[in-house]
VOVOKOL-658383 format. One line per field, with one value per residue: x, y, z of N, C-alpha, C, O in turn; chain. Coordinates in steps of 0.05 Angstrom, whole numbers, m for minus. Atoms other than C-alpha are relative to their C-alpha. Layout:
BEGIN
n.X X ...
n.Y Y ...
n.Z Z ...
ca.X X ...
ca.Y Y ...
ca.Z Z ...
c.X X ...
c.Y Y ...
c.Z Z ...
o.X X ...
o.Y Y ...
o.Z Z ...
ch A ...
This chain:
BEGIN
n.X 6 29 12 13 0 28 3 26 21 10 18 23 10 29 10 m2 20 27 2 2 27 20 m2 11 29 8 m3 22 25 m1 1 18 19 m12 6 m18 m28 m2 3 m25 m22 3 m8 m29 m14 m1 m15 m28 m12 m3 m20 m27 m9 m3 m25 m21 3 23 17 28 12 13 23 m9 m10 24 12 m18 0 26 17 m15 0 m26 2 m11 m22 m18 m17 5 m15 15 22 m13 m8 24 9 m21 0 24 m7 m19 15 14 m21 m5 22 m4 m24 0 9 m12 m27 m15 m29 m9 m21 m8 16 25 m7 m5 25 16 m12 6 28 0 m12 8 7 m11 m29 m2 m29 m9 21 m6 m28 m17 m16 m27 m17 5 22 1 28 3 10 m7 m25 m17 m4 5 m24 m9 19 m10 7 29 12 m8 13 28 3 m5 23 22 m6 3 29 12 m9 9 m15 6 28 15 29 5 m3 m28 m13 7 m14 m28 m3 5 m24 m24 5 m4 m29 m12 10 m9 9 m4 25 22 m7 20 25 m4 m4 25 16 m11 2 27 1 m9 21 25 m2 5 27 3 7 m23 m6 0 m14 15 m16 m3 m22 m24 m24 m5 m9 m28 m16 m2 m19 m27 m8 m6 m27 m18 7 23 24 24 19 9 17 25 15 12 21 23 13 14 22 22 13 13 24 19 10 16 25 18 10 21 m6 m28 m4 m3 8 m23 7 m23 m9 13 26 m3 m8 23 15 m6 m16 m27 m15 m22 6 m5 m29 m12 10 m13 m27 3 6 m24 m20 10 6 29 11 7 m10 1 14 m9 m17 14 m2 25 m2 26 2 m9 m29 m11 6 m18 m25 3 1 m27 m17 11
n.Y m24 m3 24 m5 23 8 12 m8 17 19 m15 m12 19 2 m26 0 19 m12 m21 14 12 m21 m12 21 m2 m25 3 17 m15 m20 m29 m10 m20 m26 m19 8 m8 m29 m9 6 m16 m28 0 5 m23 m20 11 4 m27 m12 14 m3 m27 m6 11 m18 m25 m16 m3 3 23 18 m14 m22 13 7 m25 m10 18 6 m24 m23 m21 m9 1 m24 5 20 m11 7 25 23 5 12 27 17 3 15 28 11 4 22 25 5 10 28 16 1 17 27 23 24 5 m25 2 m25 m13 m25 m22 m3 m10 m29 m13 m1 m20 m26 m7 m5 m26 m20 m27 m3 m3 8 3 27 19 20 1 11 m20 m2 m7 16 m7 14 5 m4 22 26 11 4 m23 9 1 m23 m6 12 29 3 10 28 15 2 19 27 8 6 26 21 4 12 27 14 25 14 9 m11 m5 m28 m16 m2 m15 m28 m9 m3 m24 m24 m5 m7 m26 m20 m1 m15 m28 m11 m27 m19 m1 16 28 17 1 14 29 12 3 20 27 9 9 27 17 m1 16 28 2 m11 m29 m16 1 m27 m2 m20 m22 7 19 m13 6 29 2 m9 20 24 m6 m1 27 13 m8 20 27 12 m9 10 m21 m13 20 1 m25 1 20 m11 m20 15 14 m20 m6 24 3 m20 10 24 m6 m13 20 16 27 2 m18 12 m18 m11 m17 m7 22 m3 12 29 14 1 25 19 23 m9 5 m19 m27 m20 m4 22 0 m23 9 17 m17 m15 19 12 29 4 m18 m24 m24 m24 m24 m20 12 24 25 15 28 14 22 25 0 6 28 17 1 17 28 8 4 20
n.Z m15 m2 m12 m25 m19 m3 m27 m10 11 m20 m18 14 20 m1 10 29 11 m3 21 25 2 4 27 18 m2 12 29 10 m1 21 m4 m20 11 4 m22 m22 6 0 m28 m14 12 m9 m28 m2 11 m21 m22 9 3 m27 m17 12 m4 m28 m8 8 m13 10 m23 7 m12 19 10 17 24 16 10 22 24 11 0 10 m20 m10 m29 m13 m18 11 21 28 5 m10 19 23 m7 1 28 15 m8 13 28 1 m4 26 19 m7 11 29 6 m11 15 m11 11 m2 m5 m12 15 m11 10 m15 m26 3 6 m25 m17 13 m8 m29 m5 20 m11 m27 6 28 8 m7 5 20 6 m21 m14 10 m22 m23 m19 m26 m9 m29 m16 12 m10 23 18 28 17 16 22 25 0 m2 25 3 m22 6 22 m11 m17 18 12 m20 m4 24 3 m24 m1 m25 2 m22 4 6 m25 m6 21 m4 m25 7 17 m17 m17 16 12 m21 m5 22 m2 26 5 m22 m16 11 1 m14 15 25 m4 m9 24 19 m12 4 28 0 m13 15 25 m8 m10 m27 m3 m11 m29 m11 m26 m15 m13 m29 m3 11 m15 4 28 2 m15 17 21 m12 m5 26 8 m12 10 m14 15 m13 m7 25 13 m15 4 27 0 m15 17 21 m12 m3 26 9 m16 9 26 m3 m14 18 19 m12 m7 m10 m22 m27 m21 m14 m22 m16 m18 m26 2 5 m24 m18 6 m22 8 6 m25 m3 m7 21 4 15 27 13 7 23 23 7 10 25 m5 6 20 m14 12 m17 9 m19 m21 m9 15 5 7 m1 m20 13 2 m26 m6 17 m13 m24 8 10 m23 m17
ca.X 1053 978 967 928 936 871 878 811 774 768 735 690 674 602 592 617 573 512 526 536 470 433 460 442 371 368 394 342 288 310 284 252 191 211 177 218 284 269 248 311 358 330 338 408 429 413 442 505 518 505 548 607 609 599 658 700 673 612 563 498 451 415 351 389 424 356 330 391 387 313 283 338 338 397 410 421 488 520 577 573 626 582 524 571 596 525 505 572 566 496 523 580 531 490 555 566 497 515 581 561 553 567 629 654 730 760 803 840 798 734 768 793 725 690 741 730 655 669 711 675 667 703 776 773 849 857 791 805 880 932 971 1040 1068 1072 1015 1006 943 923 915 942 998 1032 1059 1031 1082 1121 1078 1124 1103 1028 1010 1049 1021 950 959 988 929 878 913 914 839 823 866 849 903 884 813 784 708 676 673 746 767 730 760 830 820 793 853 907 875 875 948 967 925 928 894 905 833 771 806 756 694 724 746 679 647 694 695 619 627 666 611 552 580 570 498 513 480 527 562 547 597 559 585 573 627 679 727 720 730 796 821 806 844 904 903 902 966 999 968 909 846 797 765 761 731 680 661 651 611 566 554 534 490 450 437 423 372 339 333 308 257 228 215 147 156 229 218 240 219 281 275 322 363 332 264 288 319 252 224 218 252 315 367 417 418 424 499 515 469 498 567 545 518 582 624 582 562 487 445 442 451 460 413 442 470 422 432 374 366 311 288 302 374 387 353 393 456 431 416 485 516 473
ca.Y m120 m124 m192 m198 m242 m282 m299 m265 m320 m369 m316 m287 m349 m353 m279 m285 m346 m309 m251 m299 m334 m268 m240 m307 m301 m228 m246 m301 m251 m204 m167 m131 m87 m19 18 m23 m10 65 73 39 75 143 126 98 158 205 159 143 216 239 185 190 265 268 222 274 332 357 384 375 330 271 312 372 326 301 372 392 331 320 389 434 473 516 506 570 572 517 531 530 475 430 439 422 361 334 347 321 257 246 255 207 154 161 151 85 60 77 39 m23 m87 m160 m161 m92 m86 m33 19 83 128 112 124 192 209 192 234 291 289 288 352 388 463 452 442 441 447 378 345 280 288 249 287 313 326 293 291 272 244 269 212 158 111 115 165 158 141 193 226 199 128 141 127 61 38 54 16 m44 m43 m41 m100 m139 m127 m148 m211 m230 m283 m299 m314 m268 m261 m196 m171 m187 m157 m92 m87 m99 m46 3 m5 m3 57 95 76 102 165 183 251 315 313 270 203 177 195 167 100 89 99 56 m2 m4 m8 m72 m99 m78 m114 m179 m163 m134 m69 m12 m18 46 58 96 163 137 85 136 123 47 55 94 45 m13 21 33 m40 m62 m22 m74 m132 m144 m140 m171 m106 m76 m140 m142 m69 m78 m141 m106 m48 m98 m138 m75 m58 m130 m134 m71 m99 m167 m137 m99 m163 m196 m261 m247 m197 m213 m182 m142 m110 m75 m123 m93 m117 m186 m203 m190 m253 m308 m361 m319 m343 m286 m216 m152 m144 m213 m209 m141 m172 m226 m173 m131 m193 m212 m279 m268 m237 m165 m94 m25 35 97 73 15 m58 m96 m171 m224 m274 m329 m307 m309 m377 m405 m385 m416 m481 m481 m481 m535
ca.Z m230 m243 m210 m146 m84 m79 m5 7 m31 27 70 16 m25 0 m14 m85 m96 m71 m119 m177 m162 m158 m223 m256 m231 m254 m324 m331 m313 m368 m406 m348 m359 m386 m329 m278 m313 m322 m249 m222 m270 m250 m176 m185 m227 m169 m115 m154 m170 m98 m65 m114 m111 m36 m26 m62 m20 m59 m7 m46 m7 m38 m45 m73 m123 m146 m153 m196 m241 m249 m236 m262 m198 m176 m102 m62 m26 m68 m115 m190 m190 m147 m196 m254 m217 m210 m283 m309 m270 m298 m369 m355 m329 m393 m432 m395 m416 m488 m484 m445 m484 m465 m510 m490 m490 m444 m479 m462 m506 m469 m402 m426 m454 m388 m350 m400 m383 m308 m311 m368 m353 m287 m309 m384 m389 m356 m376 m413 m409 m370 m318 m338 m269 m201 m150 m77 m45 24 73 26 45 m24 m74 m146 m200 m240 m293 m349 m329 m326 m399 m400 m333 m356 m421 m383 m334 m391 m424 m359 m350 m421 m420 m348 m344 m271 m293 m240 m233 m257 m184 m172 m238 m226 m156 m183 m236 m184 m138 m191 m226 m161 m151 m220 m208 m281 m275 m235 m212 m221 m210 m159 m198 m262 m232 m198 m266 m307 m256 m264 m339 m326 m281 m324 m386 m347 m327 m258 m236 m216 m149 m112 m57 m3 23 94 80 58 115 107 31 38 91 44 m12 34 55 m18 m28 17 m21 25 m18 32 56 m14 m44 13 5 m70 m59 m8 m56 m110 m63 m48 m121 m139 m83 m108 m179 m157 m110 m168 m207 m193 m156 m137 m82 m11 55 74 142 190 233 295 270 248 316 350 316 369 326 314 364 354 380 339 350 323 263 247 249 201 154 157 143 83 114 103 49 73 48 76 68 99 165 174 153 122 117 115 167 116 108 183 191 133 169 233 197 164 233 263
c.X m30 m14 m11 2 m29 m5 m27 m22 m12 m21 m25 m13 m31 m13 0 m20 m28 m4 m4 m28 m21 1 m10 m30 m10 2 m22 m26 m1 m13 m21 m19 13 m4 17 28 3 m1 26 23 m1 9 30 16 4 18 30 14 4 23 28 10 4 26 23 m4 m22 m21 m30 m11 m13 m24 8 11 m23 m12 17 m3 m27 m19 14 2 29 m3 15 22 19 15 m8 14 m17 m24 11 7 m24 m8 21 m1 m24 6 19 m14 m14 19 5 m22 2 22 m5 m13 14 29 17 29 10 22 5 m17 m26 5 5 m26 m18 12 m5 m28 m1 10 m9 m11 9 30 4 29 9 m21 8 29 15 17 28 19 m8 m24 4 m29 m1 m12 7 27 19 3 m5 25 6 m18 10 m8 m30 m12 6 m14 m30 m5 4 m24 m24 5 m4 m30 m12 9 m8 13 m5 m28 m16 m29 m4 3 29 15 m5 14 30 4 m3 25 24 m3 5 30 15 m7 7 m8 6 m24 m21 6 m21 m26 3 3 m25 m20 10 m1 m28 m5 9 m20 m25 2 m5 m28 m4 m11 25 4 3 12 m12 19 4 23 26 25 8 11 30 18 4 20 29 9 7 28 21 m7 m23 m26 m26 m21 m11 m19 m27 m17 m13 m23 m26 m15 m16 m24 m24 m15 m13 m26 m22 m12 m18 m26 m20 m12 m22 8 28 5 2 m6 25 m9 26 7 m14 m28 2 5 m23 m17 8 18 28 17 22 m10 8 29 12 m10 12 28 0 m5 25 22 m8 m8 m30 m8 m10 11 m4 m16 6 19 m12 4 m28 6 m28 2 11 30 13 m4 17 28 0 1 27 19 m9 10
c.Y 2 m26 7 m25 m7 m14 6 m21 m19 14 10 m18 m1 26 2 m19 11 21 m13 m12 22 12 m20 1 26 m2 m17 15 22 m10 8 20 27 19 m7 10 31 11 m4 17 29 2 m3 24 21 m10 m2 27 13 m13 4 28 7 m11 19 28 18 0 m1 m25 m18 14 23 m11 m7 25 12 m16 m2 24 24 23 8 3 24 m8 m21 11 m9 m26 m24 m6 m14 m29 m19 m5 m16 m29 m14 m5 m23 m27 m8 m10 m30 m18 m2 m20 m30 m20 m25 m5 25 m5 28 12 28 23 3 11 30 16 3 21 28 9 8 28 22 25 5 5 m9 m4 m28 m21 m19 m2 m11 22 0 9 m18 10 m15 m2 3 m25 m27 m9 m7 26 m10 1 26 3 m13 m30 m5 m13 m30 m17 m4 m20 m29 m10 m8 m28 m23 m5 m15 m29 m18 m28 m16 m11 9 3 29 18 3 18 30 12 4 25 25 7 9 27 22 3 15 29 15 29 18 0 m18 m30 m18 m3 m18 m30 m13 m3 m23 m29 m11 m7 m29 m19 m2 m17 m29 m3 9 28 15 m5 28 0 23 20 m6 m19 12 m7 m30 m4 8 m19 m25 4 0 m29 m15 8 m18 m28 m14 11 m8 22 13 m18 m1 25 1 m20 10 22 m14 m15 19 5 m24 m5 19 m9 m24 5 14 m19 m16 m29 m4 17 m15 21 9 19 8 m23 2 m12 m30 m14 m1 m25 m21 m24 8 m2 20 28 19 4 m22 m1 23 m7 m18 15 15 m18 m13 m29 m6 19 25 24 24 22 21 m12 m26 m24 m13 m29 m12 m21 m26 m1 m7 m29 m19 m1 m17 m30 m10 m7 m23 m28
c.Z 5 10 27 18 7 27 12 m8 21 18 m14 m20 0 m9 m30 m12 1 m22 m27 m4 m5 m28 m21 0 m14 m31 m12 m1 m22 m26 20 m12 m1 24 25 m5 2 29 15 m10 10 30 4 m10 22 23 m7 m2 28 15 m11 4 29 11 m6 11 m9 23 m7 14 m21 m13 m18 m26 m19 m12 m23 m25 m13 m2 m11 18 7 31 12 19 m9 m23 m27 m7 10 m18 m25 6 m1 m29 m16 6 m13 m30 m3 4 m26 m21 5 m13 m31 m7 7 m19 11 m10 1 8 10 m17 12 m9 16 29 m1 m6 25 19 m11 8 29 6 m19 14 28 m3 m28 m10 5 m6 m23 m8 24 13 m11 22 24 17 26 9 30 13 m11 10 m23 m15 m29 m16 m15 m24 m27 m2 m2 m25 m3 21 m7 m22 10 17 m18 m13 20 5 m23 m4 24 3 26 1 25 m8 m7 25 7 m20 3 24 m5 m16 17 16 m16 m14 20 6 m22 2 m25 m6 23 18 m13 m1 13 m15 m25 5 9 m24 m17 13 m4 m29 m2 12 m17 m26 6 13 28 m1 10 30 9 27 16 13 29 4 m10 15 m4 m28 m2 16 m16 m23 11 6 m26 m10 12 m8 13 m12 14 5 m25 m15 15 m4 m27 m1 14 m16 m22 11 3 m26 m12 14 m10 m27 4 14 m17 m21 14 6 11 24 27 21 16 22 15 19 27 0 m2 27 21 m5 21 m9 m10 25 6 7 m23 m6 m17 m29 m16 m8 m24 m25 m9 m12 m26 2 m4 m22 14 m16 17 m14 21 20 11 m18 m2 m8 0 22 m12 m1 27 7 m17 12 25 m7 m10 22 19 m8
o.X m39 m38 m6 m2 m44 m22 m35 m43 m37 m42 m46 m30 m43 m35 m19 m33 m43 m26 m20 m40 m39 m20 m21 m43 m30 m16 m31 m44 m23 m12 m44 m13 28 14 25 40 22 14 35 39 19 22 43 37 26 36 47 37 26 40 47 34 23 39 43 12 m26 m27 m47 1 m14 m28 m4 7 m22 m21 6 m5 m30 m38 1 5 46 m21 39 19 39 5 m21 3 m17 m31 m1 4 m21 m13 13 2 m22 m1 17 m7 m14 12 9 m16 m7 21 5 m36 35 45 37 34 7 39 m12 m23 m33 m11 m5 m29 m30 m3 m10 m32 m15 m1 2 m26 2 41 16 33 27 m15 14 36 9 25 38 41 m28 m31 19 m45 12 m32 1 44 36 m13 9 43 m12 m27 m7 m8 m39 m28 m11 m23 m41 m24 m11 m31 m37 m14 m15 m38 m29 m6 m13 m1 m1 m36 m30 m36 14 14 38 31 13 22 41 22 13 34 37 17 18 40 33 10 22 3 11 m21 m18 m9 m29 m36 m14 m9 m30 m38 m6 m6 m32 m22 m3 m22 m35 m19 m10 m34 m26 m6 45 m16 21 m1 m12 40 25 33 45 45 31 29 45 41 26 35 47 33 26 41 43 4 m29 m33 m47 m44 m35 m39 m48 m41 m36 m44 m48 m39 m38 m45 m47 m39 m34 m46 m46 m37 m40 m46 m44 m29 m18 18 34 27 m12 m5 30 m25 47 m11 m20 m38 m14 m7 m21 m34 31 31 43 12 34 m33 20 37 28 5 17 37 17 7 32 38 7 m10 m37 5 m30 30 m20 m13 m2 40 0 4 m43 25 m48 23 25 42 33 14 25 40 18 15 34 39 4 3
o.Y 13 m28 29 m47 10 m31 m7 m21 m23 2 11 m9 0 26 9 m12 7 23 m4 m10 18 17 m12 0 25 7 m12 9 33 m34 m2 32 35 34 11 22 41 29 14 27 40 21 11 30 33 4 5 29 23 1 10 32 22 1 20 46 40 m20 2 m46 m11 12 26 2 m2 24 22 m6 m1 24 45 46 m9 17 28 m26 m26 28 m30 m43 m45 m30 m33 m47 m42 m28 m32 m46 m37 m27 m39 m47 m31 m27 m45 m38 m22 m35 m47 m16 m23 m16 27 m22 48 m2 39 42 26 26 45 38 24 37 47 33 26 41 44 24 25 25 m30 m20 m38 m45 m10 m13 m5 41 m20 19 m32 33 m35 16 m12 m35 m48 7 m25 44 m29 17 43 m17 m20 m40 m28 m32 m46 m39 m25 m36 m47 m33 m28 m43 m44 m28 m33 m45 m41 m48 m40 m24 m7 7 45 40 26 34 46 35 23 41 44 30 29 41 42 25 31 47 34 41 9 2 m24 m45 m38 m25 m34 m46 m36 m19 m40 m48 m35 m24 m45 m42 m24 m27 m45 m23 9 43 2 m8 42 m8 46 13 2 m21 m3 m14 m36 m21 m7 m24 m36 m14 m11 m35 m32 m7 m20 m47 m37 34 m3 18 19 m9 m3 23 9 m14 5 23 m4 m15 11 3 m22 m12 12 m7 m25 m7 16 m11 m28 m42 m26 16 m35 45 m1 37 m5 m38 m18 m22 m45 m35 m15 m32 m25 m35 m9 13 20 35 11 6 m17 m6 20 1 m15 9 15 m9 m29 m43 m29 40 24 21 23 27 20 m22 m38 m22 m13 m34 2 m31 m41 m22 m22 m42 m40 m22 m32 m45 m33 m21 m29 m48
o.Z 25 7 38 8 16 29 31 4 21 24 m2 m36 m21 m21 m42 m33 m18 m33 m43 m26 m21 m40 m42 m22 m29 m45 m34 m17 m27 m31 20 m33 17 31 40 13 13 36 30 6 16 37 19 1 25 32 9 8 33 26 4 10 36 28 9 5 2 35 11 14 m45 m37 m39 m47 m43 m35 m43 m47 m37 m18 m15 10 9 40 8 35 5 m39 m31 m21 m4 m21 m35 m11 m10 m37 m33 m12 m22 m40 m22 m9 m34 m38 m14 m24 m42 m27 m7 m28 24 5 m13 26 m4 m27 26 7 23 39 16 4 29 31 4 12 37 24 m19 33 40 7 m33 m28 m10 m4 m45 m29 47 0 m20 16 23 17 27 3 44 5 1 18 m21 m12 m37 m11 m18 m36 m43 m25 m6 m22 m10 14 m2 m21 2 15 m13 m16 13 9 m19 m15 21 5 27 21 38 m32 m2 23 14 m12 0 24 4 m10 14 17 m9 m17 13 11 m17 m4 m25 m25 46 43 m37 m14 2 m18 m32 m9 2 m22 m26 m2 m7 m35 m18 3 m21 m35 m13 25 39 m21 17 45 2 47 6 23 41 27 m15 2 m7 m32 m15 7 m17 m29 m2 3 m26 m24 1 4 6 m7 3 m3 m26 m26 2 m8 m30 m13 5 m15 m29 m2 m1 m27 m26 1 m11 m31 m7 8 m10 m37 35 m12 22 36 31 15 38 16 12 27 39 21 10 32 41 12 26 8 m21 44 27 1 m42 m29 m35 m47 m40 m30 m42 m46 m33 m28 m37 m18 m6 m26 29 m32 36 m38 44 12 29 m43 17 m22 4 29 1 2 28 18 m7 11 30 6 m7 18 38 5
ch A A A A A A A A A A A A A A A A A A A A A A A A A A A A A A A A A A A A A A A A A A A A A A A A A A A A A A A A A A A A A A A A A A A A A A A A A A A A A A A A A A A A A A A A A A A A A A A A A A A A A A A A A A A A A A A A A A A A A A A A A A A A A A A A A A A A A A A A A A A A A A A A A A A A A A A A A A A A A A A A A A A A A A A A A A A A A A A A A A A A A A A A A A A A A A A A A A A A A A A A A A A A A A A A A A A A A A A A A A A A A A A A A A A A A A A A A A A A A A A A A A A A A A A A A A A A A A A A A A A A A A A A A A A A A A A A A A A A A A A A A A A A A A A A A A A A A A A A A A A A A A A A A A A A A A A A A A
């Protein structure tokens, strides 16, 4: 039940290889200077909290999220729940950093604890507790399993992740966990925030930075999950890979000697030796065929990445 069709590998093999190479370079550069690590963690904490909460309907902007978390400001016109969601997510991220170790073994207690932090002071009755009744998900193409089966399904999923009989890569394993957890939908509320936290625990134990799924990609994200319900994991694997490529690039660019000149695609294609137009290079970026990442609604890449693709086709 927890196996995965790996038909996406042929299409995404070069993307996976690029991610593996980057995390290898990052691991060799460790330990990074404390000031570099602290700066990136603070930025990621705000971005991760904003994007994950925004996907679920929280209306705090990125700047407002930063003010709540780092300045302790109460935002006029925003609900108390939205403030709690921001602070709770920050606490849950800090919990991940406490848990993460190279030999970390996923377990139900940690998942429940993280969910408890996500819903603390919001829905204390359900925080850290599995649902005991049925639920339906608006816009989803499936109905989550009966509540009586949730505990068993979650235990089976955790065992499948820890044994990894298919020998999936960390990226594939985290994506499998993400999809199957959403399908189980073990809680009344807070499933999305919780799964995006726990999947990153699985990635971080292997040296990857967190994969921050951008709120701008919300529609694409839900479509990818619905496609995975039919056994097609290509879109979800690509989305996860692109989220990781972005945070890996941010880490590597903060290491002296490893930084690259990432520019908007519109700037890159103006170079006289780039034979492709903006639309085609953007397509390559969206398909994961070149080293690129998204900031807001804009794609960034390097001249070297585009020329490497050109040379591979000559």
